[in-house]
VOGU-3710 file (C-alpha; in Angstrom, 3 decimals, decimal comma):
1> xxxxxxxxxx> -46,190/-3,927/-43,093  -43,994/-6,931/-42,019  -42,830/-7,078/-38,635  -39,067/-6,389/-37,912  -36,446/-8,860/-36,164  -36,657/-6,859/-33,324  -40,349/-7,014/-32,647  -39,774/-9,864/-30,359  -37,618/-7,727/-28,331  -40,314/-5,231/-28,003
11> xxxxxxxxxx> -41,445/-5,559/-24,083  -37,518/-5,193/-23,167  -36,922/-2,440/-25,372  -40,101/-0,772/-23,832  -38,285/-1,250/-20,397  -35,298/0,253/-21,566  -37,571/3,443/-22,413  -39,022/3,581/-19,300  -35,862/2,986/-17,235  -33,718/5,411/-19,649
21> xxxxxxxxxx> -36,318/8,383/-20,269  -38,570/8,426/-17,398  -38,486/9,740/-13,642  -40,940/11,838/-11,499  -40,597/14,642/-13,631  -40,139/13,679/-17,036  -43,444/10,841/-18,108  -44,533/9,954/-21,278  -47,719/9,296/-23,205  -48,423/5,985/-25,075
31> xxxxxxxxxx> -48,197/7,386/-28,138  -44,418/8,928/-27,265  -44,093/5,654/-25,915  -44,913/4,030/-29,768  -42,537/6,620/-31,339  -39,894/5,862/-29,177  -40,531/1,840/-30,164  -40,272/3,100/-33,640  -36,739/4,107/-33,192  -35,973/0,263/-32,639
41> xxxxxxxxxx> -37,983/-0,775/-35,564  -40,704/-1,993/-33,090  -44,447/-1,704/-34,308  -47,104/-1,411/-31,376  -50,669/-0,367/-31,099  -52,207/1,669/-27,729  -53,793/-1,545/-26,556  -50,421/-3,839/-26,796  -48,626/-1,053/-24,940  -50,982/-0,787/-22,179
51> xxxxxxxxxx> -50,686/-4,915/-21,884  -47,174/-4,420/-21,699  -46,964/-1,626/-19,140  -48,850/-4,401/-16,932  -46,780/-6,927/-17,776  -43,691/-4,797/-17,067  -45,816/-3,818/-13,413  -46,330/-7,356/-12,877  -42,513/-8,138/-13,408  -41,495/-5,550/-10,452
61> xxxxxxxxxx> -40,852/-2,124/-12,513  -42,757/0,609/-10,560  -44,505/2,177/-13,339  -46,724/5,061/-11,900  -49,261/7,265/-13,913  -49,992/10,876/-14,328  -53,740/11,596/-15,071  -54,493/15,091/-15,997  -54,914/16,858/-19,705  -52,944/13,564/-20,881
71> xxxxxxxxxx> -52,393/10,605/-19,291  -48,721/9,530/-18,854  -46,462/7,167/-17,189  -43,348/7,269/-15,873  -40,892/4,720/-13,724  -41,266/6,136/-9,892  -38,309/4,075/-8,142  -35,173/3,225/-10,011  -32,869/0,657/-8,754  -30,646/3,498/-7,238
81> xxxxxxxxxx> -31,827/6,826/-5,737  -30,105/9,624/-7,236  -28,444/10,489/-3,979  -27,279/7,011/-3,636  -25,938/7,627/-7,103  -24,157/10,374/-6,369  -22,575/8,653/-3,187  -21,108/5,951/-5,243  -19,843/8,428/-7,683  -17,953/10,546/-4,809
91> xxxxxxxxxx> -16,731/7,143/-3,493  -15,026/5,897/-6,682  -13,919/9,376/-7,313  -12,290/9,926/-3,906  -10,752/6,188/-4,059  -6,822/6,546/-4,528  -6,427/3,113/-5,936  -8,949/3,275/-8,735  -7,259/4,457/-12,031  -8,683/7,725/-13,218
101> xxxxxxxxxx> -9,399/5,941/-16,555  -11,205/2,937/-14,305  -12,932/5,444/-12,560  -14,215/7,070/-15,657  -15,393/3,789/-16,858  -17,214/3,195/-13,683  -18,855/6,474/-13,221  -20,117/5,573/-16,687  -21,684/2,096/-15,564  -23,021/4,185/-12,496
111> xxxxxxxxxx> -24,560/6,884/-14,810  -26,687/3,839/-16,344  -28,346/3,048/-13,494  -30,460/6,230/-13,572  -32,591/7,714/-16,065  -30,809/10,085/-18,954  -32,040/13,304/-16,658  -30,328/11,831/-13,561  -27,180/10,822/-15,430  -26,925/14,240/-16,427
121> xxxxxxxxxx> -26,803/15,588/-13,105  -24,170/12,992/-12,051  -22,095/14,044/-14,853  -22,318/17,430/-13,941  -21,125/15,827/-10,627  -17,706/14,280/-11,797  -14,427/16,004/-11,240  -11,809/13,061/-11,476  -9,513/14,697/-13,341  -6,455/15,877/-11,144
131> xxxxxxxxxx> -7,167/13,979/-8,449  -4,474/11,847/-6,748  -5,005/8,363/-8,350  -3,233/5,292/-8,462  -1,325/4,405/-12,135  -1,415/0,505/-11,926  -3,987/-0,599/-14,531  -3,533/-3,993/-13,315  -5,100/-3,482/-10,045  -8,587/-5,027/-10,753
141> xxxxxxxxxx> -7,208/-8,047/-12,428  -5,133/-8,307/-9,376  -7,754/-8,572/-7,125  -9,879/-10,661/-9,406  -7,062/-13,413/-9,166  -6,659/-12,742/-5,438  -10,115/-13,857/-5,316  -9,702/-16,887/-7,348  -6,825/-17,882/-5,073  -8,509/-17,777/-2,047
151> xxxxxxxxxx> -11,281/-19,723/-3,424  -8,999/-22,255/-4,813  -6,870/-22,453/-1,495  -3,945/-21,349/-3,383  -0,857/-19,194/-2,835  -0,151/-16,321/-5,179  2,994/-14,903/-6,446  3,713/-11,125/-7,795  6,328/-8,649/-7,454  6,244/-5,620/-5,938
161> xxxxxxxxxx> 7,151/-1,956/-6,413  8,421/1,348/-4,336  8,172/4,525/-5,966  11,744/6,557/-6,610  12,405/10,325/-6,209  12,464/10,490/-9,897  8,849/8,986/-9,913  9,896/5,703/-11,333  9,095/2,426/-9,809  11,462/0,631/-8,392
171> xxxxxxxxxx> 11,245/-3,345/-7,874  11,596/-4,599/-4,321  13,909/-8,115/-3,371  16,031/-6,934/-6,717  12,836/-8,272/-8,685  12,238/-11,156/-7,081  8,667/-12,569/-6,685  6,921/-12,480/-3,454  5,063/-15,876/-2,816  2,320/-15,433/-0,199
181> xxxxxxxxxx> -0,735/-17,329/0,557  -3,806/-14,205/0,204  -6,254/-14,414/3,158  -8,240/-10,994/3,146  -8,782/-7,691/1,581  -8,665/-4,328/3,420  -9,599/-1,264/2,602  -7,636/1,167/4,780  -5,776/4,666/4,694  -7,878/5,389/1,300
191> xxxxxxxxxx> -5,725/2,257/-0,150  -6,799/-1,485/-1,035  -4,823/-3,500/0,794  -4,233/-7,755/0,828  -3,587/-9,316/4,186  -1,214/-12,457/3,543  0,679/-15,027/5,190  4,483/-14,933/4,611  5,942/-18,609/4,891  9,488/-17,217/5,145
201> xxxxxxxxxx> 8,650/-14,618/7,699  6,609/-17,039/9,762  3,844/-14,160/9,920  1,438/-12,543/8,692  1,694/-9,000/6,285  -0,489/-6,394/4,398  0,569/-5,812/0,680  -0,665/-2,702/-1,102  -2,478/-4,168/-4,207  -1,777/-1,303/-6,963
211> xxxxxxxxxx> 1,909/-2,263/-5,981  1,656/-5,750/-7,427  3,068/-6,701/-10,606  2,718/-9,643/-12,737  0,496/-11,233/-10,232  -0,602/-14,632/-10,987  -1,968/-17,815/-8,691  0,279/-20,604/-7,755  -0,615/-23,980/-7,835  0,840/-24,236/-4,255
221> xxxxxxxxxx> -1,282/-24,641/-1,549  -1,943/-21,568/1,261  -0,629/-21,477/4,378  -1,167/-19,578/7,642  -4,749/-20,930/8,342  -4,016/-20,958/11,916  -2,457/-17,464/12,140  -5,266/-15,746/10,371  -8,010/-17,182/12,311  -6,415/-15,834/15,413
231> xxxxxxxxxx> -6,231/-12,132/13,615  -8,742/-9,701/14,376  -9,351/-7,533/11,299  -10,821/-4,649/13,142  -8,161/-4,549/15,775  -5,251/-5,001/12,959  -6,087/-1,859/11,290  -6,680/0,080/14,334  -3,070/-0,746/15,342  -1,504/-0,174/12,123
241> xxxxxxxxxx> -1,450/3,629/11,156  -1,473/4,192/7,733  -1,066/0,304/7,159  2,718/0,698/7,935  4,494/-2,453/9,774  6,495/-1,916/12,797  6,985/-3,325/16,329  3,656/-3,947/18,067  3,275/-2,665/21,663  0,981/-1,783/24,307
251> xxxxxxxxxx> 1,347/1,715/24,546  -0,104/4,131/27,397  -1,371/7,659/26,066  -2,124/10,778/28,048  -4,957/12,893/25,784  -6,536/16,101/26,404  -10,278/15,745/27,006  -11,011/17,754/23,527  -9,598/14,630/21,651  -11,706/12,444/23,297
261> xxxxxxxxxx> -13,896/11,778/19,591  -10,634/11,558/17,662  -9,377/8,775/19,880  -12,653/6,608/19,897  -12,116/7,290/16,025  -8,976/5,617/15,698  -9,483/3,318/18,657  -12,738/2,592/19,003  -15,353/2,587/21,604  -13,492/-0,954/23,511
271> xxxxxxxxxx> -10,878/1,212/24,850  -10,987/1,915/28,867  -10,459/5,423/29,347  -9,103/6,668/32,597  -10,383/10,404/32,795  -9,310/12,954/34,887  -10,121/16,790/35,074  -8,663/18,001/31,817  -7,230/14,963/30,682  -7,632/11,133/29,892
281> xxxxxxxxxx> -5,390/8,059/29,730  -5,846/4,641/28,184  -3,564/1,911/26,360  -3,819/0,971/23,082  -1,740/-1,513/20,921  -0,050/-0,221/18,290  2,413/-0,963/15,413  5,592/1,607/16,453  5,725/3,101/12,445  6,705/6,285/11,427
291> xxxxxxxxxx> 2,503/6,908/10,754  2,304/6,212/14,573  4,900/8,989/15,972  3,532/11,482/13,022  0,219/10,766/14,958  1,393/11,373/18,169  3,281/14,790/17,199  1,083/15,968/14,995  -1,136/16,870/18,049  1,756/18,835/19,994
301> xxxxxxxxxx> 0,984/18,948/23,845  -2,400/17,454/24,055  -0,959/14,066/23,294  1,558/12,231/25,690  3,067/9,006/25,721  3,064/7,525/29,423  4,721/4,357/28,944  6,893/2,588/27,877  9,536/4,775/28,435  11,516/3,789/25,375
311> xxxxxxxxxx> 8,645/4,869/23,016  8,152/8,187/24,738  12,170/8,802/24,535  11,471/8,103/20,520  8,981/10,819/20,349  11,305/13,176/22,044  13,985/12,351/19,758  11,466/12,813/16,340  10,428/16,352/18,170  14,227/17,156/18,641
321> xxxxxxx> 15,182/16,606/14,798  12,040/18,239/13,761  13,057/21,468/15,724  16,415/21,127/14,358  15,735/21,602/10,579  14,376/24,887/11,596  17,068/26,453/13,521
//
């Protein structure tokens, strides 16, 4: 029988068979491996399969052998363990900025990194439908374009939108293009943001990538390098609650001792805490945004703004306005 056109690909197909069809609980005999190769129209003799298995081991594939009633072979270690793949699937599922369509595509690719048996467990693990997801399919193109712009040291242009109560996109600035110098991408509050320099405002700002439309790389060089070099991204994400912009301010807070963990998670271990018997105080730089005030009010009497007075007054006003709605 003449050799098929696939014969030269025997080693590659054998590798594929091992990675897809075997794991610690699913091993194949040489005869079964020969049958699997036949499905790709590849002829193989037992001796050549033994030699190929050794070649795959030398290449780095972790092929193990079981010697009982029959000698069987399997891949002992895939590139990713099942627990690691489940973790990645969870990250894709829970990510709001990835659309449902793209989530399913990515998860399908993750399934391909395991054996078909583990892939079945991952598939049962999938529950993307119904989760809160972005609807802008341009987001992956946007991320790619932003990276290209940063590599080329170029500015980007894009339209930016908000959602209306009718769940329709409403373009900001009457649809005019934003011209921004991109400097970093940051994941915060379950969304993906770009930190960029706005030359008109002469300041760094952040923009949600899933709200960008018609993005392209401009011919103009980036600006704002000096401003970005002085920015601490870690501190920036701590200061900006929910990535809402606002006035930067050093605020002194008094908190119940039970909130120590919450405060450290929010502001980091670098904060200096003045501890009392039942409460502690600390100072942090924050953006005075709606999310900051909501964070303070959400803890009731367990969090109190000590200073400055205009911030504590604003908290009191918001509390009274909220209470008035229930009277």
